[in-house]
N, C-alpha and C positions, 0 to 999 in steps of 0.2 A: 698536246698534253691537256688533260682535265684538270679542273680546279681541285678536285680531291687528291689527284696524283701529285701536283704540284705543293699542297698543304702537307701530304704525307712525306714527301722529299724534305721539306723545312723541318718537319718535327724529328726525322731521322738525323739530319746534320745538326740539329740542337742537342740531340743525345749524344753524338759523336764529340761535338764541341765541349759538351760537359765532361765527359770522359777524358779528354785530352787535357782540360783545364786542371783536373784531379789526378792525373796520371801519377805523380809521386805517391799521393795517399793511398790510391788504389793498388798499386804495385805489389806490396806485400800480401794483399788479398788474392790476386791473380797467380802471382808466380811462387807463392810460398816465401819463407824467410830468406832474405838475401844472405849470401855468405858471411858477411862481416858481421850482421845482426845474430846469424846463427851461433857463430863463435862467441859473441857476446851472451846470447842466452845460455850456452853450455858452462860458460864461467859462471854465471849466475847460479845455475844448477848445482855446480861443484860446491858453492858457498851455501846451498840451502836457502837462497834468498825466496821470500814469497811475495815480491813486489809484483802487484797485478800489472798486465797488459793495459796501458791507458789508451783508450778509443779517442784519435784525435778529433777536435772541433770540425776540421775541415771534412771528415767522412761523414759526420752528422749534416752538414751543409749539402753535401752530395746526396745523400740517402733522402733527406727530407725534400730535396729538390725533385728527385726521380718520383718520390710517392705523390708530391703535388702534381707533377705532370700527369701521373697516372689517373689519380682520382678526381682532379680539378680541371685543369687546363685542357687536356685532350678531351673530356667529356664535353666541355664548353664548345670546342672547335667542332666536335661532332655532332652536337645538337644545332649548331647554326647550319651546318651542312644539310642535316635531315630536313630542316625546314626549306631548302632549298632543292630537295630531292628531285622533285617533279620536273626542275629545270635543267639538271645535270644529266641529259640524255642524249644518245647519238641518233642518226637518222632513222635507223630502223626501229626506234623506239625501246632499245635495251637499256634499262637503267645502269648508270656507271657508278652510283652511290654504294658504299658499303665495305667493299672488298680491301680498298686501300686502308680504310680507316680501322678496320678489323685487325689489320696486319701490323698496324702501330700499337693497337692494344695489346696483342700478342707480343710484340717486341718488348713493349715496357714492362709487362708483367714478367717476362724472362729476366730482362736485366735487373729488376728490383729482386726477384726471388733469388737469382745467382749471387749477388752481392750480400745479401741478406744472409743467404746460407755460408758465404764466406767469412763473413764477420762472426758468425756462430763457431765456425770451425777454428778461427784464428784464437777467440778467447778460450776455446775448451783446449787447444792444443798449449796455450799457455799455463792452464792450471794443470795440466798432465805432464809438463816438462820437469817440474820440479819434484823430488822425491817426497818431501813431506806433504804435497798436496795431491799426489797420483792417488786417485780414487781406488784402482784395481790393487795396488799394493796394500792400501789401508784393509781393504777387505780380506786379502790374502792373509795379513799379519793379525787379524782379528781372532782371538781365541774363543771357543765355545762357552767358556764359562764367564766372559765379559758381558755387562749388562749393558744398558743404553748410556749411562753416565761415562762409562770407559769409552764407549763408542764416541760420544760426543768430544771427548778430550782428545781422542784420535784423530778426529775430524777437524779440530778447532783451527788448524792453519787453513784448512782447505774452506772452512766456513767463512774465515776473514777475508779470504780472497775473494770468494764469491760475493761477499756484501760489498767489498770494495768496487768489484767490477760491476755489479747492478748499479750501485749510485753513480759511476763513470758512465754508464749507458745512459741514464736516466738525465744527466745533465747535457748530453750530446743530442740525444734524438728526440722527436716528437713522440707524443704518447702511444700511438698504434705501433710505429716501429720498436719502440722500447718493449713494448708488450710482446711483440713477435720474435725479438731477439731473445728476451728472457725466457720465452717458452722453448725456444729451440735450443737454448743454452741447457735448460731443465732436461729437456727430452735426451740430450746427447749423453749427458751424464747418467741418465736413467738408463740409456743403452749400454752404457758401461756395467752397470749392476746387472742388466738383463743378461748380458753375453756371458758374464761371470758364473750366474745362475745356471744358464744353459749347459755350461760346459760341466756343471757339479749337481745335476739333477738328482743323481743316485746317492749323493752323500749331503744329508740334511745337516750336519754339523755347520754348514756355512749359511743356513737359513737366517738364523738370529741376527747376526751381525749385518746381513743385507737387509733384512727387514727394518733395523735400525737406521741404517744408511739411508734407505728410501724415505722414511719418516723425516730425518734431518733436512734431506734436500727438499723435501716438500715444505717444511717449515720455514727454511731459509727462503726460498722463492716467494712463497706465498705471504710470508710477513714482511719483506722486503718491498713487495710491490705494492702489497697494502698501504703500507707506511709512506711510499713515496707519491702514489696516485691517489689514494683516498677513494672518494665518491666516482672518480672518473673510471674507475676499475670496473669491468662486466665481471658478471657471475663466471662465465665460461672461461675468463682468464685464469681462474684460479683451479680450474679443473686439472687433475694431473695428466700429464702428457701420455701418449699412448704407450711409450716405452715402460713408463712406471706402471701403467695398468697390466701391462703384460708381465712384468716383473711380479707383481703382487699376485698375480693368477698361479704363478709356479709356487708361490710361497703357502698359497691355500691348501 
């Protein structure tokens, strides 16, 4: 076995051990809501509770560790092996370096992306589980004559839940993970508006309310992220996600 293969095996085992250590924390993300929790959520829905899903600190520790492995630790190991690359050869002169390290990079990126998306889906599902914060329902019940102030009132519960969720995420995750999840969250809500508009392209009476809703979502995410990160926020972090851009193109 080559040195690179041995190191790659160690990194795979570290990732497996990390997932095993945080198995209970990751289970709701992997397998959906457990039956007991599902019944609890249904009871909360019937009571019209707007209590946000609270991301546990353990999940932040897990994701921050995976991100550090991907961006820092694995890169350091790879750089060290690169400096030894000329020695890591077999008899016929074929270099052994690169393939195993690349596979670890791909594995870590897939893991990080998978769990990031699962977190986004979890918090989105929580906002849409409650009748008072369900964005599609808000759009459907908006009247053509209503202005932005009426739309803000309709979205008050959703706005409050989004704000609480964003503050929760900020307290749990490192800066770049926080931004990635917020932007994924923003994009998923934009997708709800986009699908709503796509199913009603021939009926412009829904356009005004959808336009107000997009503006309110933009305001919530941009203002909360700016308030929490300040100068650490990059300009691109405040750019509307693709779903919002696509939805606005329909409104033009």
